[in-house]
N, C-alpha and C positions, 0 to 999 in steps of 0.2 A: 186556116189550114195551109194556105199558100205560104205563109211566113216560115213555117218549119223547113220546107225544102230549100228556100232561099238561104236561111241561116245555115243549114247543113252544107250547101254548096259553097257558101262563103267560108265556112269553117274549114272545109276540105281544101279550098284554094289557099287559105292562109297557112295551113300545115305544110302544103306542098312548097310554098315559097320559103318558109322557114327551114325546111329540110334541105333545100338547095343551098342556102347559106351555110348550114351546118356541114354539108359535104365539102364545100370549098374550104371552110375553116379546118376541117380534119385533114384535108390534103396538104394545106400549108403547114399545119402543125407536124404532120408526118415528114414532110420535106425538111423542116427545121430540125426535127429530132434526128433524121438520118445524117444531116450535115454535122450536127454536134457530135454524134457517135463517131463519125468518120474523123472529125478533128481531134477528138480525144485519143482515138486509136493511133493516129499519125503522131501526135505529141508523145505518147508512150513509146512508140517504136523509135522515134528520133532520140528520146532520152536514153533508152536502153542501148542503142548503138553508140551514143556518145560515152556512156559509162564503160562500155566494152573497150573502146579505143583508149580511153583514159587509163583503164587498168593495164592494158598492154604497154602503154608508154611508161607508166610508173614502174612496171616490172623490168622494162628495158633499162631504165635509170638505175634500178637496184642492181642489176647484173653488171652494168658498167662501173658503178661505185665499188662493188665487190671486187672486180678485177683490179681496180686502182688501189684498193686497200691491200690486196694481196701483193701487189707490186711494191708497196712501201716496205714490206718485210724482207725483200731480197737485197742482198748486198751487191756491190758494184760488179763483182765478177760474174754473178748470175745474170745480171742485166745485160752484160756485154757478150756472154758466151753462147747465147742461143738456148739457154736453159728454159726460158719462158716460151710456152707454146704459142704459136702465132695464130692458130685457128681453133675455134671451140664452138660447140653447139649446146644450147640449153632449151628445155621445153617448159612451157607454162601449161600445167594441167589444171583445167577448170574444175569447179565443184561438181559439175554435171557428169564427170567421168569421161568426157569426150577426149579426142586426141589432143586438143589444145593447140597452142601456138609454138612453133619452132623458131628460135632465135639463132641466127648464124652470126658468129663474131670473128673479128680479126684484131690482132694486136700488132702494131708496127712500132719498131724501135729504130729511130733514125738519129743521126747527128743533129744537134740543135742548130737551128738556122741563125746563129749569132757569129760575129767575127771577133769577139773579145778573146783575151788570152786564155780564159778558162773554158773555151769552147770544146776542148778535147776531154773535159771532165763532165760534160753535160750531154744528156740525151733527151730527145723529144719522143714521148710515148703517146700513141693515139690508139684508142680502143673504139671499134666501130661495130654496131649491131645492125643487122637487117632482118626484117620479117615481113610476112604478107598478112594483112588484116582485111578481111572481107574483099579480097581481090585487089587491094591497093598495097603496093610495096611501100614499106616505111623504113626509115634509117634514123639511127641515133648515134652520136659520136661524142667522145670526151678526150681531151688532150691535156697532158701535163708534162712537166720536165722532171728528170731524175738527175741528181748530181752525185759525183763520187764522194764528196764530203758534204752530204745533205743534212737533213734534219737529224737523222740517227746514224751514227757511225759505230755500230756494234754488230757483233755476229751472234745470232741466236743459237 
């Protein structure tokens, strides 16, 4: 009869030691799980922020190209007379219906920085956009030349 209490005590002691190891394993597993969840959350946040900045940059490029394509349709008199507006504003409205991003743009038409004989028939046009993305000011610019006798010499 003395054997039963010893076996019971030994058994209880074994369960206690195994429980202690299980608690440590659970704590380590919980820590690893928390680390992985935090890592995945950070990766998704970084990815979405990168996509947002990329979309804004692509939209800025589209606006600048649109302004340059419009410029191609003007004849020489309109380019030199101040007909082209030098300041403009465009807004990117997101699908969430929020305010969106406001792009402020300028167009400058200057004499071309060349000294050749045709310099009086050549203008340098620079379109610049500025906007604020997540508190960071951003700028995009495009420059081209316009000639009096350029690619197209017709009046629409």
